[in-house]
KOLPA-508606 format. One record per residue: z, x, y of N, C-alpha, C, O in turn; residue in three letters. Coordinates in steps of 0.2 Angstrom, whole numbers, plus 5000, padded with zeros to 4 digits. Last residue first. Layout:
BEGIN
ZXYZXYZXYZXYALA/...
***
This chain:
BEGIN
498948145023499448205026499448135033499848145038UNK/498748125008498648115014499148135013499448145008UNK/499148244994498848194994498948185002499148235005UNK/499948364990500148334993499848274995500248234997UNK/499748394971499348394976499648364984499248314984UNK/501248404960500748374963500548384971500948374976UNK/503148384966502748364964501848354960501648294958UNK/503648304977503848364976503248404973502848444975UNK/503448154987503448164980503148264980502648284982UNK/503848074999503148114995503548144990504048144993UNK/504448005008504748025004504348034997504548014991UNK/504147985021504648025022505148005017505747985017UNK/502847935022502947985024503548015023503448075023UNK/503347795016503047845013502747935014502547975010UNK/505147755025503947745022503747775019504247815017UNK/506347735026505747705020505347725019505047715013UNK/506647725034506747785030506347775022506247795017UNK/506047695048506247695043506147735040505747775042UNK/506747785064506347765061506647735053507247735051UNK/507547705081507247725074506947735070506747675069UNK/506647745094506947695090506847735084506447775082UNK/506647845105506747785107506647735102506547675103UNK/507647985111507847915105507447885111507547885117UNK/506748105123507448065123507247985114506747955113UNK/506048255127505948205123506548165122506948205120UNK/505748275145506148275140506248235132506548175133UNK/504448195143505148225142505348255150505248255156UNK/504048075126504748075133504648165135504648205130UNK/505148035109504648025115504748025121505247995123UNK/505348005092505548045100505048035105504548045103UNK/505947905082505247895083505547945093505947925097UNK/507647965073507047945077506347945079506148005078UNK/508748015065508247995063507947925070508047865070UNK/509948125075509848115070508948065070508548085074UNK/509448245088509848225083509848155082509748115087UNK/508648385094508748325094509348295087509548325083UNK/508948535104509348515096509448435097509948415100UNK/507648545115508448585112508648535106508248485106UNK/506748515121507148585123507448585122507748625125UNK/504948475117505748465117506248525118506148585116UNK/504148335125504248395126504848415123505348395126UNK/502648265121503148255120503648325122503448375119UNK/501248245117501348225124502248275126502348315131UNK/501748095104501348155104501548195111502148195111UNK/503248105098502748055100502148105102502148165100UNK/504248135083503748195088503248175090502748195088UNK/505048095071504448115071504348125080504948115081UNK/506148155055505848085058505148095063504648105059UNK/506648185045506548135043506248065050506148005051UNK/507948335053507548255047507348185048507748145050UNK/507448325068508148355064507648295060507248255061UNK/507248485077506848425076507248395068507348435063UNK/507448605090507648595080507448495081507648455086UNK/506848725101507248665099507248645089507048665084UNK/507548835103507748855104507848775099508348755096UNK/505848845118506748885112507248845110507548815115UNK/505148715112505548785120505948785115506248755110UNK/503748645108504548655105504648715108504248765107UNK/502748475115502748585116503548575114503948535116UNK/501248405107502048425111502048485112501648525110UNK/499648385105500048415111500648405117500748405123UNK/500448285094499948305096500048325105500448305109UNK/501748275084501248245086500848285092501148335093UNK/502748325071502848355076501948335081501548375081UNK/503748225057503248265058502948265068502948205071UNK/504748295043504848265051504148295052503848345050UNK/505448325030504848285034505148245039505448195039UNK/506448435040506148435033506248345036506548305039UNK/506248495055506848485050506148445042505548455041UNK/505848625063505548575063505748575055505648615050UNK/506648765075506448705066506048655070505948635076UNK/506548895082506448835080506148825074505748845070UNK/507649045088507449025086507148905087507348865091UNK/507749115103507849075101507549045097507149005100UNK/507749235117507549235113507949175108508549175109UNK/507349305134507849295130507649275124507049295124UNK/507149415145506849385140507649355137508249375138UNK/508149415163507849455158507649405149508049365148UNK/508549375174507949385174507949445168507849505168UNK/509949305172510049345173509149415172509249475171UNK/509449175178509849195180510349275180510749295184UNK/508149155171507949165176508949205181508949235186UNK/507749205154508249175159508349195166508449255167UNK/506049195150506349185154507149175158507149135162UNK/505749155133505949135138506249195143506749225140UNK/505549085114505749155121505449135128504949095129UNK/504748995108505449055105505649085112506149115112UNK/503648865108504348925109504648975109504948965115UNK/502448785103502948825100503048875102502748925100UNK/501248675107501448735107502148755103502448705101UNK/499748595102500348585102500748665101500548705097UNK/498648575096498548555102499448585104499548585111UNK/498148425083498048455086498248495094498148455099UNK/499448355069498548355076498348405079498548455076UNK/500648425067499848365066499648385074499648405080UNK/501548515058501548505064500948505066500648555068UNK/502548415048502148435048502248455056502648425060UNK/503248445033503848455041502748495040502548535037UNK/504048475018503648425018503548405031503748355033UNK/505248575018504948555015504648505022504848485028UNK/505348655039505548625030505048605027504448605029UNK/504748785049504348695045504848685039504648705034UNK/505148895061505448875053505148795050505548755050UNK/505049045067504548955068505248945060505548985057UNK/506349165074506049125066505949055071506349035075UNK/505449255086506049245084506049175078505649135080UNK/504249265089504549335096505049315087504949365082UNK/502749175090503549175084504049255087503949305083UNK/502249045096502649095097502949115093503449085091UNK/500848965093501548985088501549035093501049055096UNK/499648845094499648905095500648915095500948875098UNK/498148725086499148755087499048825092498448855093UNK/497248695077497248705087497948715091498148705097UNK/497548615065497148625066497548665076498048645078UNK/499448595056498448565057498248605063498748635065UNK/500348625046500248655053499248625054498748655053UNK/501448575033500748595035500948605044501548595046UNK/502448585017502348575026501848625026501748665022UNK/502448615004502148555007502148545014501848495016UNK/503748695004503448644999503248625005503548605010UNK/504148775023504448755015503848745012503348765015UNK/503648905031503348845027503948825022504148865017UNK/504049025044504249035037504148935035504548895038UNK/503849175051503549135052503749075045503449095040UNK/504949305063504649265058504349215057504449175063UNK/505849405072505349385072504849365064504549395060UNK/507449355074507149385068506349335069506249275069UNK/508549425085508249385083507549395077507249455076UNK/509549485098509549465089508949425088509049375091UNK/509649575110509549465108509249505103508749545103UNK/509549695116510149665116510149595112510649565112UNK/508049675121508749695121509149665120509149605121UNK/506549645124507049575123507849625120508149585116UNK/505349755116505649685119506349645117506549635111UNK/505449865105505849875109505949805115506449805118UNK/504749855093504449865101505049895107504949935111UNK/505349825083505349895085505049915092505049975096UNK/505049675081506049715085506149775085506649805087UNK/503649635087504049685081504449685085504349685092UNK/503049485092503349545093503649595086503949575081UNK/501949395088502549385089502549455092501949475095UNK/500849235090500849295092501649305090502049255090UNK/499649105082500149105078500449195082500349245078UNK/498448995080498749045084499649085083500149055084UNK/497248895070497848895074498049005075497849055072UNK/496048885067496148885076496648885074496848865080UNK/496448785051495848815055496048825063496248765066UNK/497948765044497448765044497148775050497548795055UNK/498948785033498648815039498248825041498048885041UNK/499948735022499548745022499448765030499948745033UNK/501048745005501048745013500348725013500148705008UNK/501148724990500648674990500448685003500048655006UNK/502448844992502048804984501648764988502048764993UNK/502848895005502948885004502548844997502348794999UNK/502349085016502248995014502348975004502149014999UNK/503149155027503049165021502949085021503249045024UNK/503349315032502949245033502749235026502449265022UNK/503949455045503749405039503349355039503049345044UNK/503549485057504049555053503749515046503249535042UNK/502049485069502749465063503149495058502949545054UNK/500949525071501649565073502149535071502749565071UNK/499749375069499849445070500749465075501049445080UNK/498849275064499549275063499649365065499649405061UNK/497149175066497349225069498549255068498849245073UNK/496249085059496849095061497049165063496849215060UNK/494949075050494749065063495649075062495749035067UNK/495048945041494748995045494948985052495048935057UNK/497148915033495948935034495948975037496349015037UNK/497948985018497748975026497348995032497149055034UNK/498748875007498248895010498348925019498748905024UNK/499448874993499748904997498748874999498248864995UNK/499648854975498948804979499248824986499548774987UNK/500948924978500748924973500348854978500648814982UNK/501749034991501649014985500848994983500349034984UNK/501249194998500949125000501349134991501349184986UNK/502149335009502149305004501649225004501649195009UNK/501649475021501749405017501549355012500949345011UNK/502749585032502449565023502349475021502749435021UNK/502149625044502349675040502249665033501949705029UNK/500449565047501049565046501349645047501049695048UNK/498749495053499349575052500049565052500249565058UNK/497549405049498449405045498549505043498549545039UNK/496249315052496549415055497449405055497849395059UNK/495149275042495749275046496049305049496349335045UNK/494349165032494349245037494349215039494049175041UNK/495649095023494949105022494949165028495449195029UNK/496649125006496649165014495849125014495549115008UNK/497449054993497049034996496749095004496849055009UNK/498349064979498349044984497749064989497549114986UNK/498449074964498048984967498048984975497848934979UNK/499149184962498649154961498149114962497549124961UNK/500049214976499949214970499449164967499149114970UNK/500349344985500149304987499849284978499549334975UNK/501049474995501049434989501149374988501649344990UNK/500149595003500449575003500549524992500249534987UNK/499849765002500549715002500849645001501449635000UNK/498649785007499349745013500049745012500449745016UNK/497949844999497949895004498649875009499049915012UNK/498049714988498149804987498349864992498649914992UNK/498149584995498749614989498649684990499149714992UNK/496949625001497649575006498249615002498549665003UNK/496149664998496249725002496949705005497349735009UNK/495749594988496149634986496249684990496449734988UNK/495449454994496249454990496349534990496849554992UNK/494049515001494949525005495549515002496049535005UNK/493649544987493749574989494149574996494549624998UNK/493349384987493449414979493949484983494549484982UNK/492849324998493549314995493849374987494449394985UNK/492049455008491849415004492749395001493149435001UNK/492649525025492349525016492549445011493049405011UNK/492749485039492249465035492049485029491449465026UNK/494249515036494149455041493349435037493249385034UNK/494649625034494749595028494449525030494449475026UNK/494449705046493949725039494149655036493549625035UNK/496049675051494949645054494949655048495349625045UNK/496749765039496549695041496149655046495849605045UNK/496049895043496149845038496049775034495649745030UNK/496749895054496149895054496049885047496049825047UNK/498249875054497649845058496849825056496449765056UNK/498350005045498549895044498149855048497849805046UNK/498250095053497750065048497850015046497349965046UNK/498950075061498450055064498250035058498149975056UNK/500550085054500150045059499750015061499749955062UNK/500450175038500150155045500050075050499550025050UNK/500750135024500750125027500850095039501050055043UNK/499650025012499650065018500250055024500250005027UNK/500050064995499950005000500250055007500650095008UNK/
***
């Protein structure tokens, strides 16, 4: 496995244009990524320290994931096309005196659809069956603390069986609770509580969700089916 940071980036760039069998060899033999035999990566730039993909996990075409120290996709999890995940490794010296984990973690059957931007300078986690759905959402884990004039980080989590709709913004420290929905165009700027439909700027509870809905009770076994 290649250790040089610069050579790893060059191999990751080259792998984008290789046919699938050679792309897989570059990812596994040269970059040391751990891919289940059924996992698939499209024509995408994946330049991270460690990558682990479970059974039938998918990264689609034209995805950029760079700078993360850890990326993990659970069984049947999916990152669709034109998603950009950007991070800064801890060794770079940014965010001094801030404990952080530059990582992207997707649980079992978690989903990130197309054309989202994710800042993973701290942990971004989608738990089992969680979805960053629609398109055009921003997930942000770092921002300037104006009082101290320094950069701070905080992780972002979309909890189990929850869905964030199009053009939403999740700010540092945002937590979407389980079995909840964030309406399109909302801004989540902290920890939400309860099983609700949340909406607005900032997002507030609008009404309780019905926990009998199929989207909150998907089977663990088999293909994901309709999202």
